Structure formats: C-alpha cells, structure tokens
TILO-537026 format. One record per residue (C-alpha): z, y, x; residue in one letter. Coordinates in pm, whole numbers. Example, Ala and Ser with C-alpha at 12.3 -4.5 7.8 and 13.67 -1.06 7.14 Angstrom:
BEGIN
      Z      Y      X resn
    780   -450   1230    A
    714   -106   1367    S
REM end
This chain:
BEGIN
      Z      Y      X resn
   1597  -2708  -3982    X
   1743  -2840  -3658    X
   1398  -2974  -3572    X
   1247  -2638  -3655    X
   1499  -2458  -3434    X
   1436  -2697  -3148    X
   1060  -2661  -3190    X
   1086  -2283  -3175    X
   1297  -2304  -2860    X
   1030  -2518  -2700    X
    769  -2267  -2809    X
    974  -1994  -2639    X
   1007  -2200  -2322    X
    641  -2298  -2326    X
    532  -1938  -2389    X
    731  -1818  -2089    X
    563  -2079  -1871    X
    221  -1981  -2006    X
    288  -1614  -1937    X
    400  -1688  -1581    X
     92  -1904  -1523    X
   -147  -1645  -1667    X
     16  -1363  -1469    X
    -19  -1579  -1159    X
   -389  -1634  -1231    X
   -457  -1265  -1295    X
   -252  -1158   -991    X
   -457  -1403   -783    X
   -781  -1243   -895    X
   -883  -1525  -1129    X
   -952  -1509  -1498    X
   -640  -1590  -1701    X
   -624  -1943  -1837    X
   -470  -1876  -2177    X
   -529  -1505  -2251    X
   -880  -1415  -2130    X
   -857  -1062  -2264    X
   -569   -983  -2029    X
   -782   -970  -1715    X
   -921   -632  -1607    X
  -1298   -605  -1629    X
  -1451   -528  -1293    X
  -1794   -575  -1141    X
  -2022   -489   -857    X
  -2369   -336   -831    X
  -2660   -543   -715    X
  -2664   -632   -348    X
  -2908   -457   -121    X
  -3118   -607    156    X
  -2845   -541    412    X
  -2988   -208    535    X
  -2846    137    460    X
  -2989    226    121    X
  -3066    554    -47    X
  -3278    685   -324    X
  -3596    861   -242    X
  -3456   1206   -315    X
  -3137   1143   -116    X
  -2904   1171   -416    X
  -2620    930   -490    X
  -2778    603   -612    X
  -2740    532   -978    X
  -2518    248  -1093    X
  -2676    -87  -1028    X
  -2897     36   -744    X
  -2864    -98   -392    X
  -2622    162   -275    X
  -2420     -1     -1    X
  -2474     34    373    X
  -2563   -232    625    X
  -2374   -556    669    X
  -2132   -603    955    X
  -2259   -796   1251    X
  -2621   -674   1256    X
  -2790   -551   1573    X
  -2811   -168   1581    X
  -3157    -32   1517    X
  -3098    261   1751    X
  -3049    193   2122    X
  -3130   -181   2119    X
  -2990   -236   2467    X
  -2654    -67   2400    X
  -2339   -268   2465    X
  -2050   -204   2225    X
  -1719   -111   2384    X
  -1370   -164   2247    X
  -1110    111   2270    X
   -740     35   2207    X
   -508    308   2079    X
   -133    259   2022    X
    109    459   1805    X
    463    385   1693    X
    331    183   1393    X
    -20     74   1499    X
   -216    -96   1771    X
   -572     -4   1676    X
   -904   -124   1812    X
  -1210    101   1774    X
  -1567     -5   1837    X
  -1813    232   2005    X
  -2071     86   1766    X
  -2039    334   1483    X
  -1689    441   1587    X
  -1565    176   1342    X
  -1209     51   1320    X
  -1226   -324   1389    X
   -864   -407   1468    X
   -523   -303   1338    X
   -188   -460   1423    X
    120   -337   1234    X
    386   -313   1503    X
    681   -303   1263    X
    579   -622   1082    X
    578   -964   1249    X
    282  -1198   1216    X
    499  -1502   1140    X
    784  -1513    892    X
   1127  -1605   1027    X
   1151  -1934    840    X
    810  -2055    955    X
    762  -2299   1240    X
    595  -2027   1444    X
    875  -1798   1557    X
    636  -1563   1741    X
    722  -1193   1725    X
    354  -1101   1753    X
    273   -801   1528    X
    101   -864   1199    X
   -280   -838   1221    X
   -444   -661    927    X
   -789   -563   1054    X
   -975   -794   1289    X
  -1325   -883   1402    X
  -1385  -1211   1575    X
  -1322  -1577   1515    X
  -1330  -1697   1157    X
  -1174  -1383   1006    X
  -1348  -1046    960    X
  -1180   -739    816    X
  -1303   -395    931    X
  -1332    -30    818    X
  -1671    140    856    X
  -1836    473    773    X
  -2180    630    819    X
  -2460    829    661    X
  -2741    722    427    X
  -3020    912    249    X
  -3254    923    548    X
  -3281    834    916    X
  -2918    920    998    X
  -2632    770   1205    X
  -2470    467   1041    X
  -2182    236   1137    X
  -2435     55   1360    X
  -2519    364   1566    X
  -2370    372   1919    X
  -2104    641   1960    X
  -1916    786   2254    X
  -1538    829   2270    X
  -1451   1184   2373    X
  -1179   1191   2640    X
   -957    891   2708    X
   -679    873   2445    X
   -470    557   2474    X
   -135    607   2304    X
     83    843   2105    X
    320    972   2372    X
    695   1010   2328    X
    764   1338   2152    X
    403   1366   2038    X
    355   1381   1660    X
    -23   1351   1636    X
   -306   1193   1833    X
   -676   1259   1774    X
   -946   1001   1851    X
  -1294   1156   1847    X
  -1626    969   1843    X
  -1967   1139   1870    X
  -2304    982   1800    X
  -2633   1066   1964    X
  -2882   1245   1741    X
  -3061   1018   1496    X
  -3347   1196   1323    X
  -3204   1518   1461    X
  -2866   1457   1291    X
  -2541   1398   1477    X
  -2224   1246   1328    X
  -1879   1317   1468    X
  -1575   1117   1354    X
  -1224   1236   1431    X
   -933   1004   1353    X
   -594   1176   1332    X
   -302    938   1387    X
     42   1067   1284    X
    377    934   1396    X
    541    708   1138    X
    245    715    897    X
     10    441    783    X
   -252    680    644    X
   -503    804    900    X
   -699   1128    861    X
  -1071   1073    925    X
  -1281   1390    955    X
  -1659   1342    934    X
  -1868   1628   1071    X
  -2246   1623   1029    X
  -2449   1850   1259    X
  -2814   1919   1175    X
  -3040   1983   1474    X
  -3352   1842   1308    X
  -3525   2171   1231    X
  -3531   2095    858    X
  -3285   2085    573    X
  -3114   1747    528    X
  -2902   1612    242    X
  -2723   1301    368    X
  -2465   1093    185    X
  -2143    971    345    X
  -2034    614    282    X
  -1691    464    344    X
  -1648     88    323    X
  -1407   -196    388    X
  -1565   -528    486    X
  -1371   -853    459    X
  -1436  -1224    438    X
  -1347  -1392    112    X
  -1101  -1645    253    X
   -757  -1674    102    X
   -442  -1630    308    X
   -313  -1938    488    X
     39  -1870    355    X
    -57  -1944     -7    X
     55  -2267   -176    X
    -68  -2455   -484    X
    242  -2337   -674    X
    220  -1962   -632    X
    -54  -1731   -519    X
   -132  -1361   -503    X
   -446  -1154   -540    X
   -676  -1115   -239    X
   -985   -898   -277    X
  -1129   -554   -351    X
   -991   -304   -598    X
  -1106     29   -739    X
   -881    295   -889    X
   -996    582  -1110    X
   -812    803  -1354    X
  -1047    679  -1625    X
   -969    309  -1598    X
   -677    300  -1354    X
   -638     -5  -1129    X
   -927   -252  -1140    X
   -917   -572   -935    X
  -1246   -731   -834    X
  -1280  -1102   -777    X
  -1492  -1216   -483    X
  -1649  -1473   -714    X
  -1758  -1203   -961    X
  -1913   -998   -681    X
  -2108  -1302   -567    X
  -2233  -1366   -921    X
  -2294   -994   -982    X
  -2119  -1022  -1319    X
  -1801   -813  -1301    X
  -1763   -450  -1399    X
  -1575   -146  -1268    X
  -1607    232  -1278    X
  -1891    330  -1045    X
  -1919    708  -1088    X
  -1601    907  -1046    X
  -1452   1222   -895    X
  -1111   1076   -817    X
   -933    759   -710    X
   -985    522   -419    X
  -1138    192   -310    X
   -915    -73   -153    X
   -897   -421     -9    X
   -577   -595   -116    X
   -382   -901     -4    X
    -23  -1022    -38    X
    216   -749     88    X
    -56   -541    265    X
   -360   -331    177    X
   -625    -95    309    X
   -788    191    118    X
  -1041    470    164    X
   -934    795      2    X
  -1139   1103    -84    X
   -996   1422   -227    X
   -979   1465   -603    X
  -1277   1650   -745    X
  -1515   1500   -488    X
  -1798   1318   -663    X
  -1851    964   -546    X
  -2023    633   -634    X
  -1811    321   -593    X
  -1966    -11   -495    X
  -1866   -369   -426    X
  -2113   -631   -304    X
  -2173   -943   -104    X
  -2331   -867    236    X
  -2335  -1210    398    X
  -2208  -1562    348    X
  -1840  -1528    246    X
  -1848  -1160    351    X
  -1791   -878    104    X
  -1771   -499    105    X
  -1604   -245   -120    X
  -1667    122    -67    X
  -1766    461   -195    X
  -2054    703   -135    X
  -2027   1081   -164    X
  -2318   1326   -140    X
  -2308   1616    103    X
  -2456   1951      5    X
  -2778   2052    177    X
  -2727   2124    548    X
  -2963   2386    689    X
  -3106   2356   1043    X
  -2844   2447   1302    X
  -2562   2417   1048    X
  -2290   2155   1000    X
  -2090   2008    716    X
  -1745   1847    728    X
  -1586   1595    493    X
  -1217   1504    519    X
  -1122   1149    424    X
   -820    927    475    X
   -783    560    557    X
   -465    374    460    X
   -375     58    649    X
    -31    -83    590    X
    237   -254    387    X
    271   -218     11    X
    589    -10     24    X
    596    140   -322    X
    775    467   -243    X
    550    536     57    X
    231    459   -137    X
    332    701   -413    X
    343    989   -162    X
     -2    917    -17    X
   -227    926   -324    X
   -196    902   -704    X
   -215    541   -817    X
   -209    394   -466    X
    123    223   -542    X
    -67      3   -789    X
   -208   -207   -504    X
    135   -363   -539    X
     27   -517   -865    X
    268   -600  -1147    X
    -11   -630  -1404    X
     72   -577  -1770    X
    446   -583  -1697    X
    434   -270  -1477    X
    628    -69  -1737    X
    924   -307  -1688    X
    870   -401  -1325    X
    875    -49  -1180    X
   1223     37  -1317    X
   1350   -302  -1197    X
   1216   -238   -847    X
   1370    112   -851    X
   1708    -35   -945    X
   1675   -311   -683    X
   1602    -52   -416    X
   1900    162   -521    X
   2130   -141   -501    X
   1993   -220   -155    X
   2079    135    -52    X
   2445     47   -113    X
   2471   -313      8    X
   2204   -313    281    X
   2102   -675    216    X
   1808   -771     -4    X
   1956  -1111    -90    X
   2280   -966   -225    X
   2074   -692   -392    X
   1890   -962   -589    X
   2220  -1122   -691    X
   2368   -789   -805    X
   2052   -691   -992    X
   2058  -1016  -1192    X
   2428   -958  -1263    X
   2346   -610  -1400    X
   2061   -746  -1614    X
   2281  -1021  -1753    X
   2551   -763  -1826    X
   2298   -546  -2010    X
   2201   -844  -2225    X
   2556   -978  -2255    X
   2601   -926  -2629    X
   2249  -1042  -2705    X
   2308  -1358  -2504    X
   2649  -1403  -2663    X
   2485  -1412  -3006    X
   2244  -1681  -2887    X
   2515  -1888  -2717    X
   2746  -1867  -3022    X
   2463  -2004  -3232    X
   2412  -2284  -2979    X
   2787  -2356  -2972    X
   2794  -2391  -3351    X
   2498  -2624  -3335    X
   2666  -2829  -3062    X
   2987  -2846  -3266    X
   2819  -2993  -3573    X
   2567  -3198  -3378    X
   2764  -3525  -3410    X
   2771  -3486  -3788    X
   2396  -3416  -3791    X
   2327  -3724  -3581    X
   2539  -3938  -3814    X
   2370  -3794  -4119    X
   2021  -3850  -3976    X
   2106  -4211  -3902    X
   2250  -4261  -4247    X
   1956  -4099  -4431    X
   1671  -4186  -4196    X
   1493  -4366  -4476    X
   1507  -4065  -4710    X
   1363  -3753  -4536    X
   1397  -3534  -4845    X
   1766  -3611  -4886    X
   1817  -3566  -4513    X
   1664  -3215  -4527    X
   1878  -3118  -4828    X
   2195  -3247  -4664    X
   2113  -3064  -4342    X
   2055  -2733  -4525    X
   2383  -2779  -4710    X
   2564  -2841  -4381    X
   2413  -2526  -4228    X
   2527  -2317  -4525    X
   2882  -2457  -4522    X
   2921  -2407  -4145    X
   2737  -2069  -4151    X
   2497  -2188  -3886    X
   2157  -2026  -3830    X
   1930  -2276  -3655    X
   1711  -1991  -3531    X
   1999  -1776  -3409    X
   1960  -1881  -3046    X
   1585  -1822  -3028    X
   1517  -1454  -3077    X
   1774  -1313  -2829    X
   1618  -1534  -2558    X
   1264  -1438  -2660    X
   1340  -1066  -2621    X
   1456  -1115  -2262    X
   1161  -1320  -2137    X
    940  -1019  -2037    X
   1226   -869  -1834    X
   1281  -1182  -1629    X
    908  -1240  -1578    X
    879   -877  -1459    X
   1163   -933  -1212    X
    988  -1249  -1094    X
    680  -1045  -1000    X
    886   -768   -842    X
   1041  -1020   -602    X
    712  -1198   -535    X
    522   -873   -465    X
    775   -671   -261    X
    700   -658    112    X
   1067   -571    165    X
   1145   -941    108    X
    925  -1036    405    X
   1146  -1138    699    X
   1450  -1006    511    X
   1758  -1226    570    X
   2020  -1316    313    X
   2285  -1522    490    X
   2329  -1834    706    X
   2008  -2039    710    X
   1811  -1804    480    X
   1650  -1566    729    X
   1341  -1479    525    X
   1355  -1425    149    X
    974  -1440    125    X
    955  -1799    256    X
   1069  -2130    104    X
   1413  -2262    199    X
   1348  -2474    513    X
   1622  -2722    415    X
   1556  -2716     37    X
   1921  -2634    -32    X
   1853  -2349   -275    X
   1596  -2549   -477    X
   1842  -2839   -504    X
   2116  -2602   -622    X
   1874  -2460   -876    X
   1785  -2809  -1002    X
   2156  -2892  -1044    X
   2233  -2565  -1226    X
   1933  -2619  -1450    X
   2065  -2964  -1544    X
   2412  -2825  -1617    X
   2268  -2545  -1828    X
   2057  -2795  -2023    X
   2358  -3023  -2072    X
   2557  -2740  -2231    X
   2297  -2705  -2505    X
   2303  -2922  -2816    X
   2070  -3221  -2803    X
   1788  -3228  -3058    X
   1835  -3512  -3307    X
   1495  -3659  -3225    X
   1530  -3889  -2918    X
   1187  -3797  -2780    X
   1260  -3425  -2805    X
   1595  -3483  -2636    X
   1429  -3651  -2340    X
   1166  -3378  -2313    X
   1438  -3115  -2321    X
   1572  -3263  -1998    X
   1250  -3357  -1826    X
   1062  -3027  -1863    X
   1323  -2807  -1688    X
   1353  -3065  -1410    X
    978  -3069  -1359    X
    983  -2690  -1355    X
   1256  -2701  -1089    X
   1032  -2908   -860    X
    795  -2610   -831    X
   1075  -2402   -684    X
   1092  -2624   -377    X
    781  -2434   -267    X
    875  -2088   -394    X
   1008  -1799   -179    X
   1385  -1813   -129    X
   1431  -1475   -297    X
   1280  -1604   -622    X
   1493  -1919   -614    X
   1805  -1712   -545    X
   1728  -1494   -846    X
   1686  -1797  -1071    X
   2004  -1965   -944    X
   2204  -1649  -1010    X
   2067  -1630  -1361    X
   2149  -1998  -1421    X
   2507  -1966  -1293    X
   2578  -1660  -1507    X
   2426  -1830  -1811    X
   2641  -2140  -1754    X
   2956  -1929  -1718    X
   2894  -1727  -2033    X
   2795  -2031  -2235    X
   3103  -2226  -2120    X
   3336  -1937  -2209    X
   3182  -1902  -2556    X
   3196  -2278  -2618    X
   3565  -2280  -2526    X
   3645  -1976  -2744    X
   3483  -2151  -3040    X
   3666  -2475  -2986    X
   3360  -2667  -2871    X
   3469  -2929  -2616    X
   3320  -2896  -2267    X
   3109  -3206  -2300    X
   2766  -3245  -2148    X
   2492  -3361  -2384    X
   2285  -3637  -2227    X
   1995  -3820  -2393    X
   1967  -4196  -2385    X
   1680  -4246  -2141    X
   1700  -4625  -2182    X
   1623  -4611  -2550    X
REM end
C-alpha cells in the first residue's frame, strides 16, 4: 500500500507537470502535447492572389472564398508615381505613425510602457513599439473597400489639416484622410484619438460620385509577420498570432502554421465579436458594432506575413449619396479591467485557457490586494498566503497523513528488509500495520490533487498579467516579469523544494526514493529562467507548506528529521 500511495503521489505530480506543459503549448498557439482535444479549433479561408477580392455581385464572399484584401508592401495600382508620406501624431499614451498610402496606421509606440524590461541588459527607456513597418518586423493596421474598383489601403490619401499632437487640456484629436476618387468613389477615414484611451474611433465615409449605384464592402485587417517575440525562452512561452471572437464560439486562437497550411477552423460569418492580433502582454483588435454582419478571415499574404481581418457589406449607395461606418481599433496592453470596458470578450486576449473560471477570480483578488499594498511583489505573497489559508484544513489532512507515514516509516523499512523474500507476507504485514496505526496511505493524495488547478491558474495569471511588466518588488528585483538577474530567487526555491521533499516520508523502494528527490530538483532548474513573479509565488507556497508540515509533524510527535535517500546505493 505504501508503494501504491507513493505511485499515486507521483501520478499527481506528473499530472500537474503535464497540465502546465499542455497549457503552455496551447497558450503558445501550438497543439497540446498530451490532450489534443483541449486546443480550440480555428482555421483560415483560402488565400487570394494578393489583390483585393470580391464576388461578382459585390456581396460578402462566402466562407472559403478569397475574401481578403491586398498584401502589404505592394505598389499601388492608382497613381503609380505617388510617394507615400509618413505623418506622426502624439497623444498622452501613443506616438502613432500614419501612412498617406491608404491612410494606414503603420507605427504605434505605447508611451507608458518601456521597450526594455528593467532587469534586462538594455536599460533604455524607449517606449514599447507595437505597430511597425520597416526592418525585419512588420505589424500594421489597414482598411479599404472591395467589391469593385474602389479605394483600398494601397490608394494614396491626403491628410486634411496638420494635426501633430493632443494638446494640453484637449480631450480629443481627429486625424482625417481623404482619398482621390477611384471609379467615382471616394473614401474618407477619420481617426478619433481620446486622452487616456487605447481604443481609437475610426469613421469610414464612402462618397459616391460615380453616377451609378455602388455596393462596396469595407475590410479591416491587421497584418503581422509570424516571428515570435525575442523575449521568449525554451522554458516558457506565450501565444503570438491572430484570434477571432464571436458570441457563438467565444475566443478562438489561430496558429500561423495552421493559416499557412489552410487547415484550421474558426467562425467566419458573424454579427458580433472582433478580430485581433495577440502577443505577450499586448494586443490589437478591430471592432465593429454588434448586429453588423461581417465575414472574418485569416490568411497568409506573403512569406512569413499573415493577415487577420473582417469584411462588412455596405448598403447600396446611390449617386451623390454617402454611407458611413463607425469602427474602432484597439492598440494597447492587456489590462483586464480596461479591456472589459471596451468590448464584450476583449479581455479574453489575456488568455487563461480552460482555467479562466479560476484565473479571473484570482486576478480580481490579486488586484484588490495591490490596491491596499501598492506593490505587486507583496501582493503575490499575500495572495498565496490567503490561498494557503483557504486550503489550510485540507492541507492539514494531507500533512497529518504524511506525518503518520513518516512516523511508521522506519518500521516499514525494517519489515520490508525482513520479508523481502516473501512479497505476499510483506503485503499482509503492511496492511496490518496500517490498520493498527490507523494510517491511510492515500490520505495525502486527494487534498493535494484538488488544489492543483488553483495553483496552475495562479501560475497563468502571473505569467499573463502586463501589470507584472517592469513592476518592482524589492532590492534587486526591479521587474517581476523578468528572470532574477542574480539567480537568488531560483536558488532559494531549489533549497525550499529540497526541504519540503525532505519532510515527506521516503518511499521504501530505493529507486523511487531517489526519483522523489531528483524530479523536484530538475523542475527547480526550469525556474532559473522563469519570471521573478512566478518564482516568488512558488517560494511563498513552499515556505508556507514547510511551516505547516513542520508544525503538524511536531504536534504528532514526529521528530524533525529530514528523509534522505542513499544515492550511493
């Protein structure tokens, strides 16, 4: 029975590692290694030839048709000799760069977020760059019309006036681009920038001077290369890529690899939701109003270049008439409370996966604690203390069972040695000993198993929260989202893990005893590369576990003696 108990404990430990690994894989946009059914099913329609596409009758293309507009970087068909101009606009939260080619947004720096983390070698205070065009990285927001010979994101546009910055005391700034007539149709884009906000109003006005009725379709797309972030390590990673949200299927991540193979699936026709491009801590998203019919798409448009977007039909526009469509573009950090106020479901770009039901309350509690203490590091410590307090009696039951096992462990070892040639007698003697001492070999397993989802959920809360980025704790820890530069916290964690392991009873089998020590130590090595906030959380949990286990051992008369296997044997 002792072997059975130990085997179940290893199953619990192994299952927790498997769950963390699979959640990592899913969060990173890959198919899960161990539970393939856990990954959301998402796909893209077939890629077009790179030109704005439309059906012959001008209606929204059916699913699977080439529905996406032209690829970034092509030469405009209209006005071949035109030279694109860049226009920089600054607000209190943005430094934006617009391109006169299509009035597209090709640059966005987030002024309240630094490019480099405080514990990195680069101590530059340069603002974080989200959108960019140039060099090896491309990430832009584009819009235009399809369904005929209409202005697209490649059509030259003129900036009206000379806006440069949101002035002190000014709450809003409008940036207006107007195209020349293409096929008798003119497109006007008006960006409305609001103080303190990361969502930008984008009004599209279509004016028909063609002399005939037109029925264009408006497309909104985000174009990004498929490269991963340079900050990722082999030990932990986060999802980078497109996502689609609808009320029907909720949040659907799309892997770049699946787009390239044209084999993933997602909801294409909808009248709600959004399309987004997601990376660690930050996201962008195009938002249409609820009730507006749209076709979502995701496709490859060039080598290592992908687009996610949506197309909405406009009602027929008579000659001399105009039609307006109000949209919004979000560019910013994944601050959960802010995202919830912008659009339903937008907070899901901060992805907790299948543990969302546990992770969201944990984040809420963490944020409330931070409201009192004003330090995210101490907030993590206090949150773990509260969780351990909530599970105190459950843990106490597990630790009492372990203490009983540790107390009789010498007798079990002696009995196993004495009866090693008679397994049947050994099993009978062991069962008799358990009955006499009222020991349940499985008593320490189930309380631990119940808590595993909670601690995995907290793990993903800390890994996903942009609030940890550049957030100091104390002394040398100036950024909870980066690894400890001196490896002090990982070393402390390794030591506490060893102490915690030593307080547990050794399994009678020598090989199992060695594995019981080696596996946690190998797991600790990974934390040398983990964000400091995650390591701090794990250390706090270890210390509290050690304290409770030591108190229970003492109360039950179990001597404070560390169990060490014989590694020489």
